[in-house]
N, C-alpha and C positions, 0 to 999 in steps of 0.2 A: 143591742148590749146584754141583756139576760141570756140570750139565746148562745152568744160567743162565750159567755162566762159559763153556761153550762155544758157547752162543747169542750172548752178546756180543763174544766173538772173530769170530765169522761175521760178525755185519753192523758191526765196526768198521772205520773206514776211515783208513789212514794219510794225512790230506791236513793239508796248511797250514792256518794260522788264519784266512787270508783265505778260503780256501774253506768254512770252517766258520763263522764268525765267531761262535763261541759265548762267551758271557761269564757267568760265575756269580759272584755277589757278594751280600754282604748289603745291607740299605738304608743310605743315608747317614744320619747323626746328625741327630736334630732342632735347628735351632738355637736355637730358643727353651728346650728344655730339653736341657741339655748332655749329660744322662744318654743312655748309648747304648741306643737302645730296641731290643730283641731282639723275636724273633717271640712269645716266650712273654707279652712285655708287652702284645701286642696284643689287645684284646678283639674275638674273632671276631664279635659279637652287635652289636658298633658300627660301624655302616656307615661313617662318617667316619674312623676311628681305621685301619679295613682298608683302603679307598681310599688313605690315604695313606702306608700302608705300603707298598703297590703302585707309587705315583708316586715315592717315595723309594728303591725297589730299581731301579727302572727309569732314575731320573735317575745312580744309582750306575755303571749299566753304560753309561750314555752317557759319563760323565767317563772311564771307563776304557778305551772302544773308539775314541772320537775320537782321542786322542794317537795311538793304535798306528796306525788308518789313517792319519793324516798324515803318522806315518814311514815308513811304507809307500807313500806317494805314491799313496793312493786318493782319487779326489775325491768329498768329502761334502755338495757343494752343486749343487742344479738350475742347469743353466745358463739362459742369458736365453731362450736361441731352442729350448727344450725345448718338442716337441709331444706330448701325451698324447692319445690317442686316446679318444674319450668311449666312456664304458660302453654307453650305450644308441647304436643307430643312425640314422643321418639320417631313414629313415622314420617309427621312431617320434618323433622330436624334432620332424617335420614335422605328424604326428597332433596333438601336444601343443599345437605352435602353433596348428593350427586349432581346437583345442577351446578355447585360452585366448581367440582372437581372437571366435569365437561368443559367449563367454561376455562377453566385453566389449560386443559388440554389443547383445546381450539386454540388459544394463545400462544402455546409452546409451537405447535404444528405451523401458525403462522409467521412466527418468529425463524422458525428453521427455513421455511420458503423464503423470506427475505435474505437469510443468510446466503442460501442457495444462488439467488439470483445476484446478489452482490458478487460472489465468488466467480460466476458465469461471466459477469460484466468485466471483473477484474483480468480473468483468463484472456477475454477477447481482447481485451485492452492491451495487456502484454503482447499476445500475438501481433497485433498491428503495428504497435513500435518494433517489434523485430522485423518485422517484414519492411516496414520504413527505413529502419537503420540498415539492412541489407540492400536495399534499392540505394540508399545515399551513397554507400560505400562503393557500389557498383557503377554509380554515376561518377563519384570523385576520380576510381580507377580509369575509366574511358577517358577523363579529362585530362588526367595525367598522362596516358600514352597518346591522346592527340597532340599535346604539347610538346612530348619528346619527339613525335613524328614530325612535325613541324620546326624543330631546333629550338623552339622558345624555352627549353629546360633540358638541363643534362641530368637530371636527377632520376634513378630509378629504384626508388624506394617503394613504389605501388609493386615491383617485382617480389622485393622482400616479404612484404605483408602478403602477398598471395603464398608464397610458399610456405610462410608459417601458419597462414589458414589451411594449405593443403596439409602439412604435417600433423596439424592438430586433427584432422578428420581421419589421418591414417594411423593415430595411436590405437586403436582399438583394433585394427587389423594386424599392426606390429604386435601386439602383445599373444596374437594367436601364432605367429611363427615360432616355431620351436628349433630350428634347425636353420644354420647360415650356410651362404654359398651354394653352388649349383645342386641341381636334382639329381637323382640317382640316374637317369637317363645320358645328362651330360657327364658324370662323371665315368659311367661306361664308355661312351664314345673317347674322351679324353684319353682312357685307359688303353684302347684298342688301337686307335689312329694316333694317338699322341696329340700334344699341344703345343702348337707354334709359335705362340706367345701372342702379345697383345698388338694388334693390326691397325685398330682405330685409335686415330691420336698420336700414334706413334711418332710422328714429324712436328709436334707441337715443340714450341720451346718451354724451357722451364726458367725458374729464377735464376739460376747458375750461369744457364747458357745465354740468358737475356744480358746478363751484367757482364759476360765475358767479351770483350774488346781487342784480345790480343792479337787475333789474325785481320784487324781491320787496316788498310793501308790508303791513306787517304789520297796520294796520287793516282793510283790506279783506279780509284773509285770516280775521281773528278778528272780523269782523261788526262792527266800530267805525267805520266811515266816516263820514262826513257824513250826514246824514239817515236814519240807520240805528240811531237811539237807542233808548229807551223808546217814546218818542210818536212815533217817524217811522214812515214807511211801512215802513220794512224791518226793523223790530224784532221781537222775540221774539212780542209779542201779534199780530203780523201774518202768524206762520208758522200753517198750517192745520196744527195738531197735535191729534189726538182728546183729549178730556178722559180723566182716570181713571176706574177703577171707581167710587170714592165719587161722585164729582162727578157721573157720569152718574147715579147713583142718587139723590142729592139731586135734580137735574134732573126724574127721573121722579115724585117725591114732590110736588114744587111743582105740576107739570102736573095730578096729581090735585087 
């Protein structure tokens, strides 16, 4: 004990409190439970109670030290223009910045690669859908043609669809045509040899000729005109018609 007191007297320094800033106090009373909680009441195995006792003890020290510092006119707040040097050097921070930048660039490249792969998949999907749609249209048209050939259907809608599709494909070529009508060679021959008019389809009926029935004669058409009765020259008996099999058999029997 005498040796401990001697050592304490050797390293004890008679300095003012501002130089020492030592505060020894107990924890602040818990405002929830007004009972003064002592150190014996704290369960050391309970982490929450132990940390709260440390917090209340530090709070009591602050509440005791701040008024004394203000009384001694010692500033307790950091000034606005205070500059604290970083714990790490600028070189170390530059390395960290470069590493972060390279990591961000790698993430951007990976994101672009993902977008390209997604676009390729989408393009392939669209291409497959177009091919499937064309195959389906072709199959439907072939089925319609077969039904029409077999007499199961009298609709020719598939021809209209085919014509519209072919016209859509020829729109680009039609825009390139600047002149209409025959070419220069055909015009030269027409000028030299003349043009005889339309030959192909000249005997086709028109709407007016189809509706014109003024020259139609029912008696002549049905073989009932004058002089063409049963006894007339142009009657049914006058027709060179081969007799039937039974009639020919009877004729043979009579001849025998």
